[in-house]
N, C-alpha and C positions, 0 to 999 in steps of 0.2 A: 717327741710329743710332750706338750706341757699340759698337765692336769690343772684346770682352773676351778673346777667344782666337782663334788661327788656327794650326791644326796640320794642314797639307795636304801630302801626299807629293808630291815633285817627280817621282817615278817614274810613278805611275798616277793621281794626282789625288784619291786617297781621303783622308779625314780629317774633322776636326771644326772647326766655327767657332762661337764663342760671341758672342752679340749681346744688346744691351739696347735695345729700342725707346724712343725719347724723344718722338716726334711721331706723329700719326695716319698720316702718309705712311710712316713706318717699318714700320707693320703691313702696309701694301700691299707694300712691298719684301719683307717676310718671306713674304707670300703667294706672291710670284713665285719665292722661293727653294725653297719646299717642294714635294716630290713624293711620290707613293706609294712606300713602301719606305724612306723616310728614317727615321732614329732621332732623335727629339726628346726632350731631357732638360730638364725644367722643374719648378718647384714647382707644386703644385695642391692644391685642397681636396677631401677625400673624406670622406663620412659613414661613421663606423666604429661598428659595433654590438658591444657587449661584454655578456657574461653575468656577473652577479654571483654571489657564493657562495650566495645565497638562491634562485637560479634565475630571477630577474627580469632583464630586459635594459635596457640604457641605450645611447643613441646620442649621439655627439658628432662635430662636424666637426673634422677635423684637417688641418693643412697638412703635406704630405709631398713628397718628391722622387721623380718617376717618369720612366722612359724608355719612350716608346711608339713602336711601329713604325707610321708613318702609313698609314692606309687611306683617309682622306677629309679634304679641306681645304675649309673654307667661309669666305668673306670677305663680311661685310655692310657695304656701302659707306655705308649710312645711319647705322647705329650704330657703324661703324668697329670691329667686333669680328672677331677671327680665331680660328676654332675648329678644332681638330684632333681627329680621332677615330681610334683604333687600339687595338692590344693591348699590354699591359704587357710589357716585356722586361727588367725589372730586379727583383732580389730585394727583397721588401718584406714586413714582417710583417703588414701590413694588406691588401695587394692581391696576389692570387696571380698567378703567371706566366701570361701568355696571356689574362688578364681584359681585357674591353673597357673603355676609358675615354675620356672626352672632356676635352680641355684647352683653355682659353681663354687665348690670349696677350694680355697687357695691357701698357700703357705702364709703364715703370719696372721691369718684371719681367724679369730676365735668363733666357735659354734658350740651349741649344746644339743644333746640327744636325750629324748625322753622315751623310755621303754616301759612296756607292761611288766617285763621281767628281765633283769640282768642276770643271766645264768653264768656258771663258772667259766665257760669258754670265753664269753665276752670279757669277763674280768681279767682272764689270763692275757687276752689281747691288749687290754689297757696297760697291764703291768709290764708286758714286753715293750710296748710302744713308749712308755714313760721311763723305762730303765735308763739311767744315765750312761751306762756302758754299752748301749746298743750302737748300731752303726754298721757300715759296710765292713765286712771281714776280709773279703778277697777282691783284689783288682785283677782283671784278666785282659790280656791282649791277644787276639787271634789275628794272624797276619799271613799274607802271601805277597809276592812282589807286586807293589802298587796298590794293595788293599789291606786295610787293618780296621778292626773294631776294638775300641777301648770300652770295657764294661766294668761296672761295679756290681759285684754279686753280694747282696745282703742276705739276711736270714729269710726274707720274704719274696724278693723279686730280683731280676737281673735288669739293670738299667744301662742302656747304651749312652755313654757320655760323649763319645766322639767317633766319627767315621772318617778315616783318612783314605783318599783315593787319588792316586797320581799315575798318569800314563808312563809306563816304563818301556822305552824303545829296546829293540833287540840288540844284542852285542854285535858289533861290527869291527873288524880289524882296522886299527888306526883311528877309531872314533871313541871319544870319551863321553858321548851323550848318555849311554847306558849308566855308567857309574855316577854321573852328575844327577841323573833322575833318582837313582837309588839313594844318594846322599840327601836330596830334597825330601824324599819319602821318609827316610829315617829321622831327618831333622824335624819334620812336621809331627811325627809320632812322638819324638823326644819331648817337644814342647807341650803336646797334648797331655802326656803323662804328668809332666810337671804342673800343669794347670789344674787337672781334674782329680789327681790322687792326693789324698791326705796321708802322707807316709807314716805319720805317727798313729793313725787309726787302723790301717789295714795290717793284717797278719802276714800276708804274702802277696806277691805280684806274679801272676802266671804269664809267661811269654810262650805262646804256642804257634807252631807253623809247620808246614810240610818242609822237608829238606833242611837246609842250613840257614834259612832266613832269620830265624830267631837267634841263632848263634852270631850271625853277622851283626844283627841289631844290638845284641848285648855287648859285643866288642865296641860298637859305635858309642854306646852309652858310657862305657868305661873311659874311653879316650876323651869324649866330649865333656863329661862331667869333671874330669881332671883338668881339662883346658879352661873350662868356664868356672871351675870351683863351685859347682852346684852341690851344696851340702846335703840336700835331701837324697840325692842319688848316692853320694859318697858314703853317707852314714847308714844307708839301708841296703847295701849290696847283698846282704845275707837274705833279704826277703824275696829276691828274684828267684823264680823256679822255672827252668826251661823244660818244655814238654812238646810232644808231637800233636799235630792236628792236621786234618786233611785239607783245610782251606782257611782263608781269612774271613769267612762268613760267620755270623753269630752262632748259627746252629752247631758249629764245630766245637763249641764249649761242652756239648754233651759227651763227645769223645774224651775230652780232657778229664771230666769228672768221673768217667767210667774206668780210668786208668788206676789200678790199685797202688802203683808206685807213687803217683801224684797224691792220691788221697791219704797215703801214709804220712806225707809231709805236712798235711794240713788237717790232721785228725782233731784238733781242738776247736775247729770252727763248727757252727751250727749246720751249715750246708754239708760239710763232710760227714757229720754224724748221721744226718738224714739219708744221704746217699749210701753210707755204709750199711745202715740197718735195712734199707730197701734191697741192696745187693745181696745181703745175707738171706733175706726172705726168698729172693729169686733162686739162690743156690739151694736153699732148704727144700723148695718145691721139687728139685731134681733128686737130691740125695736122701731126703727124709720127709716125704709129703705129709706124713702123719703129724708133723710139728709145724706145718705151714698152711694156714687157711685164709680164705678171703671171701668177701660177701657178708652182708650184715647178719644173716641167719646163722651161718657157720661160726662167725666170730663171737656172736652173742652166746651161742651154746658153749663155746670154749671158755668164755668168761664165767658162765654159770658153774663150770668145773674148776674155777680159780686157776686156770692153766696158762693165762696169757703172760708172757714175759715182755714182749714189745708189741704195742699197738700202733699202727700207722693209719692216719685218716687224712684225706685232703680237705683243705679249707673250703673247697667248693660245696661240700656236704652241709656245712654250717650256714651257708647262705640260702638254704632252701626256704622258699616262701611258705611252705607247709610247716606250721608250728609243731605238729605232731612228729614229723620226720626229724626236725632239728632236735626236739627234746629227746628222742630216742638215741641219737648220736651223742648228745651231751651226757645223758645218763650212762651210756657205755664208757665214755672217757672218764667220768668221775668214778665209776665202779672199778675200772682197771687200776686207776691210781690208788684207790682205797685198798686194793688187794696187792699192792706192791709192784705193779707193772709199770713199765716206762711207756709214755705216750708221746708220739711224734706227729705233729700236725704239719703236713707238707703243703707248701705253697703251690697252687696251680700255675703260677708263673715261673716255676722251676721245672727242669726236665724230670726231676724225680717225682714231682707231683703229677705231671702228665702221664708218666709211666704207671703210677698207682691208679690213676683214673681209668686206665685201660683194664684193670682187674677190679672194677666196681668201686674203687675209691676208699675201701677199707680192707685192711689185711692185718694178720697177727702171726707172730712167731711164738710158739708155745714152749713152756718149761719142760714138758714131757709129752710123748706121743699120745694122740687120741685116735686110734685107728677106727673106733666104733662111730666116730662123729659122722663120717660119710655114709656109713650104713644106716644110721638113724634117719638122716635126711632122705636117703633113697626110700626107706620104709614109709616115711611120711608122704613122700611124693606118690608112691604106689597106692597108699591108702586114699589119698585125694583123688587119684585117677579112678580107683574102684568106686568111690562114692559118686563121682561124676558119671561113671558108667551106669550105676544103679539108677541114678536120677534120670538119665536119658531113657533107660528102659521103662521106668515108671511113667515118664511123659509119653512114650510111645503107646503104652497100654491105655493111657487116659484119652488118647486122641479119638479112637472110635466111639468111646462113651460120650465125648463132647459133641461129636458129629450127630449121634442119636438124639441128644438133648435138643440140639438146634433144629433137627427135623421134627 
């Protein structure tokens, strides 16, 4: 992402930021920046109908600059398209004020976002997106005979770059059709990796499959790269990591990232750190539940005790249209950082983020046990139940009196 403008008030955080997306992940970052009520200014194409002097009409597509107040934001992870819909807020001879319009943000097209308040989480997203060393950290290939998915696993989302599907006939005595089909399959996958993977940017390339498919493909890569003198393969042999997966479907990546042996080989990547801390949290629930809490109420109380070592939050929570809800999570993140804790914002487009969403979307590992935290919450709940019970009894006592007054 290229930062073209940054004009934010130090007093109240209001202002405008100009951005230019350059990679598919930049569009994901833009999605996380946008909220209902933001003003987005961008060029777009609109069909304009004109009436000629003879009374006939003609329509042409025109590119124009519009400013819309965002009402809805949609991100399609498969097509990597970011669409905004809202009402026009700028004077334009072709589009009336208040008219509904949809804008698609595209790679290479600059746009600006105006917000009432740019909080710290928004600024962190911009910093991450504009960091020059960002990019895909892991390339992964999950395969089975005749099917393979080539994916780029970035810090924010998993992008399918290629799907290879070739029918593999069964082995038959005296027939070479099976081996020929396997060679075609491996050849197509070999070319796809060469085309889609920037070997100088990725830290490792995972080859995962059931059985020996991955081993056979890796042998094919070694022989073919030497025959063709493909330097990217030859110079990056050490980046290939072979691992087990149950199938060649994309969801098999979840199994790969849950393997501790694999994670130990890619510990320096952002994805590995997030998966590692989430796995640690899950283990902590079993072995020492007094040091692992989830849910906003429990985690906030732990933060008040300055006890949080690692905080995990899904990015989904920061996209809440309720300003009060967003502010509460932003305050929690800022407070944990000020108190020396580590904060991990997990992407909802990764399996780790989806797992965290199943336990409320916010969780924490504590520096020391807080066994009283659960008891306090139980006491509060019982107090609330008692007050509700008392209120119900009072209402019941008041009912006959109300009936007498009506009579």
